[in-house]
C-alpha positions, 0 to 999 in steps of 0.5 A: 500500500502507499500513503493514503491507501486502505485495505479491508481484510474480510471477516474471518480471513486470518492475516498478519500485519507487516511492513518493510519500513516503519509506518503508522497504521490505524486498525478499526475492529468491532467491539470485543475483538482481542488484538492477539486473538486467542494467543493472549500474553503480554502483547494483548492490549486493553479491550474496548478502550474508546479513543 
């Protein structure tokens, strides 16, 4: 993707986010989605935080 572009991952598609260089991303997910799936651990972010 290039600056200003967007990609929507269809519901149910397993995916992993990666980039060749440092970048800024915005992830929008429905309420209740855990950022690490069912893996858990110290990388799991607080859920349902309104920003």
